[in-house]
C-alpha positions in Angstrom: 3.1 12.9 -1.6 1.4 16.4 -0.2 -1.5 15.3 -2.2 -2.1 11.5 -0.8 -2.1 13.3 3.0 -5.6 12.9 3.4 -6.0 10.0 1.3 -2.7 8.5 3.4 -4.2 9.3 6.8 -7.9 7.4 5.3 -5.8 4.2 4.4 -4.1 4.4 7.5 -7.0 4.8 9.8 -9.1 1.4 8.2 -5.8 -0.4 8.5 -5.9 0.7 12.3 -9.5 -0.9 12.8 -8.5 -4.3 10.9 -5.8 -4.9 13.3 -8.2 -3.7 16.1 -10.3 -5.8 14.7 -8.1 -8.7 14.1 -6.6 -8.3 17.7 -9.4 -10.4 18.9 -10.4 -12.4 15.8 -13.3 -10.5 15.5 -14.5 -9.5 11.7 -16.5 -6.1 11.0 -20.0 -7.8 9.6 -22.9 -6.6 11.3 -26.1 -8.9 12.8 -29.5 -8.0 12.7 -30.5 -7.7 16.3 -34.4 -7.5 17.5 -35.2 -3.3 19.0 -37.8 -2.7 21.7 -40.8 -3.0 19.5 -39.6 -6.4 18.0 -38.5 -4.9 15.4 -35.3 -6.4 13.5 -32.6 -3.2 13.5 -29.6 -3.3 12.4 -26.4 -2.2 15.2 -25.2 0.1 12.1 -28.2 1.9 12.2 -28.4 2.8 15.9 -27.2 5.7 17.5 -24.5 5.6 20.8 -26.6 6.4 24.1 -24.3 9.1 24.5 -26.3 10.5 21.5 -23.2 11.2 19.7 -24.0 9.6 15.7 -22.6 6.3 15.1 -19.0 6.0 13.3 -16.1 4.0 12.7 -14.6 4.3 15.9 -18.1 4.0 18.2 -20.3 2.1 16.1 -21.2 -1.2 17.9 -20.6 -4.3 16.5 -22.2 -7.8 18.3 -19.7 -10.4 16.9 -16.5 -8.0 18.3 -18.4 -7.3 21.1 -18.6 -11.0 22.2 -15.1 -11.6 20.8 -13.3 -8.7 23.5 -16.0 -10.0 26.4 -14.8 -13.9 26.1 -10.9 -12.6 24.7 -8.1 -14.7 26.9 -8.7 -14.8 30.6 -9.4 -12.3 33.1 -6.7 -10.3 34.5 -5.6 -9.5 38.2 -6.9 -6.0 39.8 -3.6 -5.0 40.0 -3.3 -5.4 36.2 -6.8 -3.4 35.6 -5.2 -0.5 38.0 -2.0 -0.3 36.5 -3.3 -0.1 32.9 -6.4 2.2 34.1 -3.8 4.5 35.0 -2.2 4.7 31.6 -5.3 4.6 29.8 -6.9 7.9 32.2 -3.6 9.7 31.4 -3.9 8.8 27.6 -7.4 9.8 27.0 -6.9 13.2 29.2 -3.5 13.6 27.0 -5.9 13.2 23.8 -8.8 15.2 25.4 -6.7 18.3 26.1 -4.5 17.9 22.6 -0.8 17.4 24.9 0.2 15.9 21.4 4.1 14.6 22.5 2.8 13.5 25.9 0.2 11.3 24.1 3.4 9.6 21.9 5.1 8.7 25.6 1.9 6.5 26.3 1.7 4.3 22.4 3.2 1.1 22.1 6.1 0.9 19.9 3.6 -0.1 16.7 1.4 3.0 17.9 4.3 5.0 17.9 5.7 3.9 14.1 1.8 4.6 12.6 1.6 8.0 14.4 5.6 8.5 13.1 4.6 7.1 9.1 1.4 9.5 9.2 3.5 12.6 10.0 6.2 11.7 7.4 3.0 11.9 4.6 1.7 14.8 6.1 5.2 17.1 5.4 7.2 15.4 9.0 6.7 16.6 12.5 7.3 13.6 14.2 4.8 11.5 16.4 3.0 14.9 17.3 2.3 16.0 14.5 0.8 12.1 13.4 -1.2 12.0 16.6 -3.1 15.5 15.2 -3.2 13.8 12.1 -5.1 10.7 13.2 -7.0 13.1 15.9 -8.5 15.1 12.9 -10.3 11.4 11.8 -11.3 10.4 15.4 -14.2 10.5 17.2 -12.6 12.2 20.6 -14.1 15.7 19.9 -17.4 14.5 20.4 -16.6 14.9 24.5 -15.8 17.8 26.3 -13.0 17.7 28.5 -11.3 14.3 29.7 -13.5 11.5 29.2 -14.4 10.1 32.5 -14.3 6.5 32.6 -15.1 3.9 35.4 -13.1 0.2 34.9 -14.4 -2.8 35.0 -12.6 -5.6 34.0 -8.9 -6.5 32.3 -8.9 -9.2 29.5 -5.6 -10.6 28.5 -4.7 -13.4 25.8 -1.3 -12.8 24.7 0.4 -9.8 24.1 -3.0 -8.1 23.9 -5.2 -6.4 26.5 -8.4 -5.1 26.5 -9.3 -2.7 29.2 -13.2 -2.8 29.7 -14.6 0.5 31.0 -17.9 3.0 31.3 -18.0 6.2 30.2 -20.1 9.6 32.0 -22.6 8.9 29.4 -23.0 5.0 31.1 -21.4 3.3 27.5 -18.9 0.9 27.6 -15.5 0.7 25.8 -12.5 -1.7 25.5 -9.6 0.2 24.6 -6.7 -2.0 23.3 -3.4 -2.2 25.1 -0.5 -4.2 25.8 2.7 -4.8 27.9 6.0 -3.4 26.9 8.7 -4.5 29.4 7.0 -3.1 32.5 5.2 -0.5 31.4 1.3 -0.6 30.0 1.0 0.8 26.6 -1.9 2.2 24.3 -1.9 -0.5 21.3 -5.1 1.0 19.5 -5.4 4.4 18.6 -8.9 4.6 20.0 -11.2 2.8 21.8 -14.3 0.0 20.5 -17.0 0.7 22.0 -19.4 -2.5 22.7 -22.6 -1.3 24.6 
């Protein structure tokens, strides 16, 4: 099982991306858009405006963007404020590698994913699983805690997207959900939509 660790993390990562895509009914197909000089661009080839190289986490998918922006209904300002407090704390804990604290913000589903990842890599519980998932994420592309400016919350059923702009001017959506009276992170990585 030790030899399967990196492969298991890769498979788990693919599952997380697929779950996030299915959360709003989108698919992972790319569409072409017209570029600045009328040249067709593949959105999978255009670098994010932050200058980071496109990857599985930060690449813009036109279909997914539309699905997230029209998902469910607009939530209230109070919901946006409450979810934003949790989102900021989660992103700060991730930036500082405070894995135990990161675990406290995860939904029951993501807790199970993190624990399962840790078991594939010789145990260690949720913090070890979060550390493993960090290794395949884009969190290290920014220095320090990301600065976010929340814009809107979109709610549908148990799923919620908090849409925010980061310090580079890029727009992201973080999948969250309510569990009891608390907001929880339900997608390990935000989805870049602009």
